[in-house]
C-alpha positions as CSV (number, residue, x, y, z in Angstrom):
1,M,22.2,23.4,-20.7
2,G,19.3,21.5,-22.4
3,M,18.6,17.9,-21.9
4,D,22.3,17.2,-20.9
5,F,21.5,18.8,-17.6
6,F,18.7,16.3,-16.8
7,E,20.6,13.3,-18.1
8,T,23.5,14.3,-15.8
9,A,21.1,14.9,-12.9
10,F,19.5,11.5,-13.3
11,K,22.9,9.8,-13.5
12,I,24.2,11.6,-10.3
13,A,21.0,10.7,-8.5
14,K,21.3,7.0,-9.4
15,N,24.9,7.1,-8.2
16,H,23.6,8.2,-4.8
17,G,21.2,5.3,-4.6
18,F,17.9,6.7,-6.1
19,E,16.4,3.8,-8.1
20,M,13.8,5.9,-9.8
21,T,14.3,9.3,-11.6
22,G,12.0,11.5,-13.7
23,A,11.1,15.1,-14.5
24,Y,8.3,17.3,-15.8
25,S,7.5,20.8,-16.7
26,P,5.1,22.0,-14.1
27,E,1.7,23.3,-14.9
28,K,-1.0,23.8,-12.2
29,E,-2.0,20.3,-11.3
30,T,-5.8,19.5,-11.3
31,F,-6.5,15.8,-10.6
32,L,-4.7,15.4,-7.2
33,A,-5.5,19.0,-6.3
34,N,-9.2,18.3,-6.8
35,K,-9.0,15.1,-4.8
36,F,-7.4,17.1,-1.9
37,S,-10.0,19.8,-2.1
38,E,-12.8,17.2,-2.0
39,R,-11.4,15.5,1.0
40,K,-10.9,18.9,2.7
41,K,-14.5,19.8,2.2
42,K,-15.5,16.4,3.8
43,G,-13.2,17.0,6.8
44,H,-11.1,14.0,5.8
45,I,-7.7,15.8,5.8
46,V,-5.3,15.4,8.7
47,F,-3.3,18.6,8.9
48,L,0.2,17.9,10.1
49,G,1.9,20.9,8.5
50,S,1.1,23.6,6.0
51,E,-1.2,21.6,3.7
52,N,-2.5,24.2,1.2
53,E,-3.8,23.0,-2.2
54,N,-3.0,26.4,-3.7
55,I,0.7,25.7,-3.2
56,M,0.9,21.9,-2.8
57,F,0.2,21.2,-6.4
58,D,1.7,24.4,-8.0
59,P,5.5,24.4,-7.9
60,K,5.7,27.7,-9.8
61,K,3.6,29.4,-7.1
62,Y,5.9,28.1,-4.4
63,W,9.1,29.0,-6.2
64,G,8.9,31.6,-8.9
65,K,12.0,30.5,-10.8
66,C,10.7,26.9,-11.3
67,K,10.8,25.7,-14.9
68,S,11.0,22.0,-14.2
69,V,10.7,19.5,-11.3
70,I,13.0,16.5,-10.9
71,S,11.3,13.7,-9.0
72,L,13.4,11.0,-7.3
73,A,12.4,7.8,-5.4
74,L,14.3,5.4,-3.2
75,S,13.1,2.0,-2.0
76,Y,12.9,1.1,1.6
77,N,11.8,-2.5,1.0
78,I,14.7,-4.1,2.8
79,I,13.2,-5.1,6.2
80,P,13.5,-8.9,6.8
81,K,10.5,-11.1,7.5
82,C,9.9,-11.4,11.2
83,T,7.8,-13.6,13.5
84,E,5.2,-11.7,15.5
85,T,4.3,-12.7,19.0
86,N,1.5,-11.7,21.4
87,D,4.1,-9.9,23.6
88,S,5.2,-7.5,20.8
89,G,3.8,-4.5,19.1
90,M,4.3,-3.5,15.5
91,M,6.2,-0.6,13.9
92,S,5.6,0.3,10.3
93,K,8.4,-0.2,7.8
94,V,8.7,3.5,7.3
95,S,9.4,4.0,11.0
96,S,11.8,1.1,11.6
97,G,15.0,2.3,10.0
98,I,17.0,5.5,10.2
99,D,14.7,8.6,9.6
100,Y,14.4,8.9,5.8
101,H,14.2,12.7,6.1
102,H,17.8,12.8,7.1
103,V,19.0,10.0,4.8
104,I,17.4,11.4,1.7
105,G,18.0,15.0,2.7
106,D,21.8,14.3,2.8
107,K,21.5,12.5,-0.6
108,L,19.7,15.5,-2.2
109,K,22.4,17.9,-0.9
110,A,25.1,15.7,-2.4
111,V,23.2,15.5,-5.8
112,V,22.8,19.3,-5.9
113,R,26.4,19.9,-4.9
114,E,27.7,17.7,-7.7
115,L,25.3,19.4,-10.2
116,K,26.5,22.8,-9.2
117,D,30.1,21.7,-9.7
118,I,29.2,20.9,-13.3
119,Y,26.6,23.7,-13.9
120,P,27.6,26.5,-11.5
121,H,24.9,28.9,-12.7
122,F,21.8,26.7,-12.2
123,D,19.5,27.3,-9.3
124,C,17.2,25.0,-7.4
125,V,15.3,24.3,-4.2
126,F,14.5,20.8,-2.9
127,Q,12.4,18.9,-0.4
128,V,11.6,15.5,1.0
129,D,8.1,15.0,2.5
130,V,8.0,17.9,5.0
131,G,8.0,20.7,2.4
132,P,4.9,22.5,1.2
133,L,4.7,20.7,-2.1
134,S,3.2,17.3,-2.8
135,D,6.0,14.7,-3.5
136,R,3.3,12.3,-4.7
137,A,2.1,14.7,-7.3
138,A,5.6,15.3,-8.6
139,A,6.3,11.5,-8.8
140,W,3.0,10.9,-10.6
141,H,3.6,13.7,-13.1
142,S,7.2,12.5,-13.7
143,G,6.2,9.0,-14.5
144,L,7.7,7.3,-11.5
145,G,4.4,5.5,-10.7
146,F,0.6,5.6,-10.9
147,Y,-1.7,7.0,-8.2
148,G,-3.1,4.0,-6.3
149,K,-6.6,3.7,-4.7
150,N,-4.8,3.8,-1.3
151,S,-3.4,7.2,-2.3
152,F,0.2,5.9,-2.6
153,V,2.3,6.3,-5.7
154,I,2.9,2.8,-6.9
155,N,5.9,1.9,-9.1
156,P,5.3,-1.3,-11.2
157,D,8.8,-2.6,-10.1
158,Y,9.2,-1.3,-6.6
159,G,5.6,-1.1,-5.5
160,S,4.7,1.7,-3.0
161,W,7.6,0.9,-0.6
162,I,9.3,4.1,-1.9
163,F,10.4,7.4,-0.4
164,L,9.9,10.4,-2.6
165,A,11.8,13.6,-3.0
166,Q,11.9,16.5,-5.6
167,I,14.2,19.2,-6.9
168,L,12.7,22.3,-8.4
169,T,15.1,23.8,-11.0
170,D,15.4,26.8,-13.2
171,Q,16.2,24.6,-16.2
172,E,13.6,23.8,-18.8
173,Y,12.6,20.1,-19.3
174,Q,11.9,19.8,-23.0
175,L,10.4,16.3,-23.1
176,E,6.8,15.5,-22.4
177,S,6.6,13.3,-19.3
178,V,4.6,10.1,-19.8
179,K,2.5,9.1,-16.8
180,I,2.2,5.4,-15.9
181,P,-1.4,4.2,-16.6
182,D,-3.6,3.3,-13.6
183,G,-2.4,-0.2,-12.5
184,C,-5.1,-0.8,-9.9
185,K,-7.9,-1.3,-12.4
186,E,-10.5,-3.5,-10.7
187,C,-8.4,-4.4,-7.7
188,K,-9.9,-3.4,-4.4
189,N,-7.6,-5.3,-2.0
190,C,-6.6,-2.1,-0.1
191,I,-10.2,-0.9,0.2
192,K,-11.4,-4.3,1.6
193,A,-8.4,-4.8,3.9
194,C,-8.5,-1.4,5.7
195,P,-9.9,-2.2,9.1
196,T,-11.4,1.3,9.7
197,G,-12.7,2.0,6.2
198,A,-10.4,4.9,5.6
199,I,-9.9,4.0,2.0
200,K,-12.9,4.7,-0.2
201,E,-13.9,4.2,-3.8
202,N,-13.1,6.8,-6.4
203,Y,-9.6,7.6,-4.8
204,D,-11.3,9.0,-1.7
205,F,-9.5,8.7,1.6
206,N,-10.4,9.7,5.1
207,G,-7.1,10.4,6.9
208,K,-8.8,10.7,10.2
209,L,-9.8,7.0,10.1
210,C,-6.3,5.8,9.1
211,I,-4.6,3.7,11.7
212,S,-1.3,5.4,10.9
213,Y,-2.9,8.7,12.0
214,L,-4.4,7.2,15.1
215,T,-1.0,6.0,16.3
216,Q,0.2,9.6,16.0
217,K,-3.0,11.4,17.2
218,K,-2.4,13.5,20.3
219,E,-6.1,14.0,21.2
220,T,-7.7,11.4,23.4
221,L,-8.6,8.3,21.4
222,T,-12.1,6.8,21.5
223,L,-12.8,3.1,22.3
224,S,-13.3,2.3,18.6
225,E,-10.1,4.1,17.7
226,R,-8.2,2.3,20.4
227,R,-9.5,-1.1,19.3
228,A,-8.8,-0.3,15.6
229,M,-5.1,0.1,16.4
230,G,-4.7,-3.6,17.1
231,K,-1.1,-4.1,17.8
232,H,0.2,-1.0,15.9
233,L,2.6,1.1,17.9
234,Y,3.4,3.5,15.1
235,G,2.2,3.6,11.6
236,C,0.3,1.0,9.6
237,D,1.2,-1.1,6.5
238,I,-2.0,-3.0,5.9
239,C,-3.1,-1.4,2.7
240,Q,0.4,-1.7,1.3
241,E,0.9,-5.3,2.4
242,V,-2.2,-6.5,0.4
243,C,-1.2,-4.7,-2.7
244,P,-0.3,-7.1,-5.6
245,Y,2.6,-4.8,-6.7
246,N,4.2,-4.9,-3.2
247,K,4.0,-8.7,-3.0
248,K,6.4,-8.9,-6.0
249,S,8.3,-5.7,-5.6
250,K,12.1,-5.5,-5.9
251,E,14.2,-5.2,-2.8
252,G,15.8,-1.9,-1.9
253,K,19.6,-1.5,-1.3
254,E,19.8,1.5,1.1
255,K,21.2,-0.1,4.2
256,S,20.2,2.9,6.4
257,F,16.6,1.7,6.1
258,F,17.4,-1.8,7.3
259,S,15.9,-2.7,10.7
260,D,16.2,-5.9,12.7
261,C,13.1,-7.7,13.9
262,S,13.4,-6.4,17.5
263,K,12.8,-2.9,16.1
264,R,10.0,-3.9,13.8
265,Y,8.2,-5.9,16.4
266,P,9.5,-4.6,19.8
267,E,8.4,-6.3,23.0
268,L,5.7,-4.3,24.8
269,K,7.5,-4.6,28.1
270,Y,10.6,-3.2,26.6
271,V,8.8,-0.2,25.1
272,L,7.0,0.5,28.4
273,K,10.2,0.4,30.4
274,L,12.1,2.8,28.1
275,D,13.5,5.8,30.0
276,K,14.6,9.0,28.2
277,N,18.1,7.9,27.5
278,S,17.2,4.4,26.3
279,Y,14.5,5.8,24.1
280,E,16.9,8.2,22.4
281,N,19.4,5.4,21.9
282,Y,16.8,3.1,20.4
283,Y,14.3,5.3,18.5
284,K,15.7,8.8,18.3
285,K,17.1,8.2,14.8
286,T,13.8,6.8,13.4
287,S,11.0,8.8,11.8
288,S,8.7,8.0,14.7
289,A,10.9,10.1,17.1
290,W,9.0,13.3,16.2
291,R,6.1,12.2,18.3
292,G,8.2,11.2,21.3
293,R,8.5,8.5,23.9
294,R,5.2,9.3,25.7
295,L,3.0,8.7,22.7
296,L,4.8,5.5,21.8
297,Q,4.3,4.2,25.4
298,R,0.7,5.3,25.3
299,N,0.2,3.2,22.2
300,A,1.9,0.2,23.9
301,V,-0.6,0.5,26.8
302,I,-3.4,0.5,24.2
303,V,-1.9,-2.6,22.5
304,C,-1.8,-4.3,25.9
305,G,-5.6,-3.9,26.0
306,N,-6.0,-5.2,22.4
307,I,-3.8,-8.3,22.9
308,R,-5.3,-9.7,26.0
309,N,-3.0,-12.2,27.8
310,K,-1.5,-12.7,31.2
311,E,1.8,-10.9,30.4
312,N,0.1,-7.8,29.1
313,L,-2.3,-7.7,32.0
314,E,0.7,-7.7,34.4
315,L,2.2,-4.8,32.5
316,L,-1.1,-2.8,32.9
317,H,-1.0,-3.5,36.6
318,Q,2.3,-1.7,36.6
319,T,1.5,1.2,34.2
320,V,-1.7,2.1,36.1
321,K,0.7,3.5,38.7
322,D,2.7,5.6,36.2
323,P,3.3,9.2,37.3
324,R,2.0,10.5,34.0
325,P,-1.8,10.9,34.0
326,E,-2.2,10.0,30.4
327,I,-0.5,6.7,30.8
328,R,-2.7,5.9,33.8
329,L,-5.8,6.9,31.9
330,Y,-5.0,4.6,29.0
331,S,-4.0,1.8,31.4
332,L,-7.5,2.0,32.9
333,F,-9.1,1.9,29.4
334,S,-7.1,-1.2,28.6
335,L,-7.8,-2.8,31.9
336,A,-11.5,-2.5,31.2
337,E,-10.9,-4.7,28.1
338,Y,-10.1,-7.6,30.4
339,G,-13.6,-7.7,31.9
340,E,-15.3,-7.5,35.2
341,D,-12.3,-9.0,37.1
342,Q,-10.4,-5.7,36.7
343,K,-13.3,-3.5,37.8
344,P,-12.2,-3.2,41.5
345,L,-8.7,-2.1,40.5
346,I,-10.2,0.4,38.1
347,E,-12.5,1.9,40.7
348,R,-9.7,2.0,43.3
349,Q,-7.4,3.9,40.9
350,L,-10.2,6.3,39.9
351,G,-10.8,7.1,43.5
352,Q,-7.2,8.5,43.7
353,E,-7.6,10.7,40.6
354,D,-8.9,14.2,40.3
355,E,-12.3,15.2,38.9
356,D,-11.0,16.1,35.4
357,F,-9.3,12.7,35.1
358,K,-12.6,10.9,36.1
359,I,-14.6,13.0,33.6
360,K,-12.2,12.1,30.8
361,Y,-12.3,8.4,31.7
362,N,-16.1,8.3,31.7
363,D,-16.3,10.3,28.4
364,Y,-13.9,8.0,26.6
365,K,-14.1,4.6,28.3
């Protein structure tokens, strides 16, 4: 099939909306694999799936037939500029539109289907984000972008507002892929802007300090972790927003990723009043849905403690009576942020709780 196969694959992918395409012949990756290993030894890795550096950076070990990897990218930079208020929380750009796993998964299936119509004997496997392989490593090797200090793949035109996917094929890619040179150079915007210090020098990153992780963490959050969340309900874009490449990045065209301002900055009272049906209608199609309604509402309670005003205090006076112990617990944490005036209410509520609840409150207050 030769290079005609890859030219055809790139053309089909672009017809399905992928703005960036590339490919490479996989050898065992060293740079990113070593960075992952270093972070793992330091205890900086957040394990959300089957993160294993022996497979993540070695496509051939994952799929024995692999002779090349096609890397694809799609911009999600189409969310309008919105006005924030003290009555709203913040959802990251990634989590505001329709879940990219489904959108890109459907596009990958369509690309592969068309390729098989033309080349019926070729074989492949593909993934977007949730597979065992590193999509960032594939994008970097394929020349779709350079590896930034904030650990994102950054494309000079589209910045880091891009979703990545890859197709492992049994076809040989005969060209040598040209990696994009490091574009960060002396810039340290992301390192300086990260409120928790999660982004380190020398491409180091502590995922356990990342605000995006904190908004998804199921274990009880400490006082410093709760305060670090600010008004973030799910995810965090701070390190991307300060990146010079993102300030001038091209807009994406995939309408599935568009989200109006009410979804990007939802009112806290609305989030806290969501029942199961309204949650599913409003958020079930987004990438934040995998963590569920309870976690989102827990985060809204935390934000009520970080953005202290009369309206948010009134919300906490309601959520402290929630039937769910976790929501009550975080309501008490947030009420404590309002000072001594709330101490009588906190003590009354603690008096109604069991011993385990009281211990947890005192351990994490």
